[in-house]
N, C-alpha and C positions, 0 to 999 in steps of 0.2 A: 388269242394272245392278250387282248384287252382284260379278258376275264382272270387270266393268271396274274397279270400285273396288279390288278385291283385286290385279288385275294392276298397276294404277297404284301401289299401296302397295308391292308387291314390287320393281317397277322403281325407285321412289324410294329404298327402302332399300339396293338394290344399288349405285345411283349414289353414295349417301352413303358406303358402305363402301369404294368404289373410291377416293374422294377422299382418304380417310384412309390408304390403303395406303402403305407405304415401299418401299425399293428391293428388298426380299426378293421382291416379286411380279414377274409378267411379263405382256406384253400377248397379244392373241390369236395373234401369230405367234412367241411364245416369247422375244421380246426383253425384256431387264430394264427395269423402270420406273425413272423418274428418282429420284435421291436426294432431291430437293427437294419431292417430292409430299407435301403436308401439310395437314391440315385447319386452316383459319384460325381456327375457333371453339376447337379444342383448344389452339392456340398462345395465344390470348387468355385462356383460363381458367388455363393454367399460369402466364402472366405475372402474373395477379392474385394467385396464391399466393406469388409470389417476394419481394414486398415489401409492407409496409403503406403504404396510400395516404395521401397528405397531405390533411388536412381543416383547416378553420378551427378556431382554438382552442375556440370555443364549442360546436363539434360533438362533441368528445370529452366523454364522460360515464361516470361509474361510480365505484366505490370501490377505492382501491389500498391494499394492506397492505404497510407497510414496518417491518423490524425492525432494530434496532442495539443496541449495548451502551453507546452514549454519546447525548448529546442533539444531536449534529451535525445530524441531519436536520431539527431544528425550523426553522432558518434556511431550509434548502432547500425545505421544504414550504410555508412561508409565501409564498415567491417563486413556486413552482410553481403553487399554488392561485390565486394572483393571475393568472398568465398563462394558466391553464386553469380557469376559474371553475366548470365543471360536473363537475370531478374532485375528489373528496374523498380525502385521504390519512389513512388509519388507521395512526397511528404507535405502535409499541410499543417502549419502551426496557427492556431486561432487563439486570440487574446482572452480578454475578460469575459467574452460572451460565449466561451467554448461550451460550457454545460448547458446553456440555454439552447444553443444550436444543436447539440448533440441530443438533448432531451426531445427537442421537437422532431428530429429525424427518427428517433426510437419510437416516440409516441404514434407517429404516422406511419411507421414501417416503410419509409421511403428509401430511396438508394443513398448510400453514403459510403463511408470507407470500408475497407476490408477488415481493418484492425483499428480500433480506437482506444485510447488510454483514458484512465480515470484516476483521480486522487482517491486515497483512502476514504475521504470524507463522502464520496459518492459512489464508491464500488457496490455497496450493498443495494443501492437504488437500481443499478443496472442489472444486478444479479437477480433480484426479486422480479424484475420486468422480463427476465429471460432474453435480454437483448444480446447476449453473448452465447456462443455455441457451448454445448456441454462437452468439455475437453476429457471428461473421464469416459465418455461414451465413444462408440465407433463413428468415424474412422480414425479418431485421433488417439485414443486409448493412452492418455498421457500417464507417464510414469514420473510422478513428481515426488518420489519418496526421498530424494536427496534435497528437496526444498525445505527450509526452516518451517516448523509446524505452524507458527503463528501466522506466516505469510500464506500458507495454504489455507488455513481456516478462513482468513478474510476474504480469499478469493474463491470460496466455495459456497454453494446454496445450502438451504436448510436440511437437504437430504445428503450432503456431504459430496456433491458433485462439483468438480473443479470447473469454474467458469472464467477465471482470470489468473494470470500469473504476474510475478514481478521479478526484476532482476537484482532488486535491493532489499535489505532489511534496514528499518529506520529507528533503532533505539536511540535514546537521547541521554543527554547529561547537561553539565554546566560548562560551557566553553568560557574560560577566563584568561586574562592577560597576566602572564607570569610576573612581569615587571611591577604591576600595580599590586598583585597579590603579595609579593616579597616586600614591598614598601609598607603595605598597611596591615598585612597579616603575619608578617615575619617569616613567611615560607611561600615557595611556589610549588611545593611538592603535592602532586594530586592526591596521594594517599592521606597526607596531613589535613588537606582542605576537605576531603570527603569525610573525615572524622568530625571535623568543625560542623559540617552541614548535614550530618546524618539524621537530624531531626528538625521540625519546624521551629522549635525554639533556638536551636543552634543556627539555623539559616538566618533568623532574625538577628541573633547576636552578631553574626558575621557582617550583616548588612549595616547594623548600627555602627559597628567598629569602623568599617570603611568610610562611612559618611562622616564620622566624627574626626578620625585621624587625617582626612583629606580636607578637612575644614569645609565641607560641603561641596567640594569639587567633583567628588565621584560618588555615584550610587551603585548598589549592587546590581540592579536590573533596569533595563529600559522601562518597563511597565509592570505594574503588579499583576496584570493579566497573564504574564508568563508563568506565574504560578499555577494558574488553571491549566496550562499546557502539561504541565507535570501531573496534576491532580485528576485531570478529566476521566481517565481510565483506571488510575492507580488508587485513588482515594474513595471514589464512589463504590457503592456495593450493589446498586441495582441499575438496570437499563432505564433510560429515559421513558421509553414506552414498551409495555408488554401487554399482551392480550388486549390491544387497543385502549389501554389505560396509561395515563401520564403518572410517572412516579417522581415525586420531588424527594430525591435522596438527601438524607439528613447532612452529609458533607456539603452538598450544594447550599444548603441553608447557612452552614458554618462558614462557607467561603465568603459570604457578605462581610462577616466580621473580620476575617483574615486579610481581605483586601483593604479594608478600611485601616486596619492596623499597619499594613505595609505602607500605605500612603502617609499615614500620620507619623510614622518612624522613618520616613525618608529612604525607604528601600528602593523606590523606583524613581527614574529620571523623567517621568510623565511623557514619554516618547511613544507615539502610536506605532504599532506594528506596521512594518513595510513603508513607513514614511521616509522622507529624505533623512531626517534627523536620526531615525533609528538605524539606518544603514551607516550613516558616517560615524556613529558612535563607536564603530569598530576601529576607527583611525585616531580617536582622541581619548581624553581621559575621563568622559562623562559616565562611563559605567565600567564595573569590573568585568561583566561578561554577559553572555546570552544563554537562555534556556532553549536550546535547539537540539535537534537530532543529528544524525550522521551527515546529512546534506548541508547543515549550517555552515561547515567549513567551506565547502566549495561554493556555495551560492550567496553566502552572506559575508564571511570574514575574508576570504581570498579576492573576492570581486570588489570589496569595499575598502579593504586596507592591505593593498599588495606590499607595502613596506614593512609590515608587521610580521613577516615570516619568522618563525622560531620563537615567537613571544607568547605563544598560546599553549594550553593545556585543556584537557577535559577531565571532569571529575564527577562523581555521583552526587545524587540529592537525596532528600528524605524518602523518596519513592522512585522506583524504576518506571519509565515511561516509553512510549514510542509516539512519533508525530509524523504524519505524512506518508509517502510511499506511493509510487507511480505503479498501477497495474495496467495490463492490457488483455484484451480478449478478441475473439473473432466475431465480428458482427454477423448475426443470423442471416441477414440479407446479402452477405458477400457472394460474389461469383467466382472468387479465387481462393477458396478455402484451403486448398492443398498448399498453395504458396504462402497463405497466411499462417498456417501451422508450422510451415518450415521456418518462417521468420521467428515466430515466437519461440520454438525449440532452440534456435540459434542463440537468441537474446537471453533466454532465461535458463537453459539446461546445458548449454555447451561450455564445459569446464575451461577449456583453453581460451575461449573468448572472454569469459567471465573474469578469470584471473587477470588477463591483460588490462581489461576495462577497470577493474578494481584499483589496480596499482596506478594506472595512469590518471584516473579521476579522483582517487582517494575516496571511493564510494563503497560502503561496506555491502558485500554481496549477500544473498540469501541462499546460496547454493553451499551446503555444508562441506562438500569436498574441497571447494575452493577456499572456504573459511579455514579449514584444517590445514590446508597447504601454506596459506599466506600468513596466518596468525603468528606462528612461532618467531618469524624474523621480521615482522612489519615494523617499520620505523617511520614516523610522520615528520618530515622536516619542518613543517609548520608548527609543530608542537615540540620543538627542541628534541626530536628523536623519540617521543613518547609512542608506546605501541598502542595506538588508539584502536586497533582491530581487536586487541586482547580485551580492552574495555568494553568495546561494543558486544563482543562474544558473551562476555559474562552478563551484560544487562539484557541482552536479547532473550536469554533463556528464562527471564523473569516476567517477560511481557504477558499480559492478560487481555485476551481478546473477547471475553465473555459479555463485556458491556456493549460492544460494537453494534450499532443499528443504522439504518438509513436516515434516521432522524437526527443524528448527533450534530451535524454541522449547524442545521438551523437552530436547534434548541441551545446549544452552546453559545451561539451569537446572541440570541435572545437573553440568555442568563447573563452574559458579560455586558450587555446594554444596560440592563436593570441593575446590576452591581454598581456600574459606573454612576448611575443617577443616585445611588446611596452614598457612594464614596465622595462624590463632589457635592453633596448636601441638598440635591434637588428633591429627594424623596426620602422619607423614613425607611428603615429596613423593612417594616412591615408592609408599607405602601409598595415599595420595590418588589417585594416577593408576590404580593397581590397582582401587580402589574405584569410580572413575568408569567404567572399562571394565565392571565387573560391573553397575553400575546400568544402563548402556546395554543390555547383553545381557538383563537381566531385563525391562526395559521393551519391547524389541523383540526377541522371540524368533525371529522370522523373519530376523533379520539376523546375519551372521557377524561375531563380534567376537574378534579374536585378541590 
């Protein structure tokens, strides 16, 4: 009986192995076996690893850790936990040291959050380090076809793999006070003011007119550096660094003179960005407006000047631009990747959630289906009913991300530091440019600076 059982087992195992053979084998006559011979059970097992299966919302359970440097996720988490009642999101908001802490965790590949956010200024750094999961690959198989192209480009690696997603698009413009515009420019119509500011010469004329007619009480901008916010990606033609070589773009050189002219012609109120005076300018007559993107209304104007509702509008400048934007990805060391992907899909790809969020927060979404639904009838009460979403939709399609690199934040700050040395008379233009190059060379020693 034992011999019979043993023989049956051998025959059984042999048959199983033959079923799993590929075309590299031959039959008893030496003929090649079919390419299509494959074990069905192996196929089923492979397929199950290729994607996360769909479950009922109540079936998802566990704790998810999310980190950010702002409190943006609070709104998201409340909506997500309501949709998935058995998933708890443990949110940590870290202040000024956020990037330092996150960089340390990524560098050392230590335990951290399941999902972490990054500003557009640092996104490419984390992508290049492969700190985030490849969302284009299994088991995520992300379908981001409905996300605005420029947002996908920023969140993708050099091979086109999606590593991070955002819920917002951040095209910008010039947010201005209607009452002051009507008083000093004769109109508060965004279309008319856009015509006035369609060129740099026109922008300077507007600034000089406002300063003169207000008898020095009102400047066009908080600081001349705001002009670089507009020009950074729209006026330059080359990346700061390519092929490990630093490129001093001709417009960057020209900007030294533009900044000096802006200061000499009283275009700016000499207010440092994010200072107390900079914020409070929204509530007084010291400036006509701000060069800020979509989130400028929510985080600067509304929070700093709650009594100015209805007195604002937004218009275009000499060039279209974008600024900021929060991206999120799944940390490669996460132990809750399925829940992390569930969260990211809900926050960035769920149309119903996105539309509710966009209306309640006046934050322009990057999901095109939501944009198409909301734009025709959108009315911003803070801007006297202006359809700001229509404005952002037009500006967003003009955004150019070809110049975005992981070096941008550091090098832009070095540029503006040295521009300021020239504007304030501490260095000549030539010495300031020389110092700028030396700063770049010192900060990035693996880059050639000529």
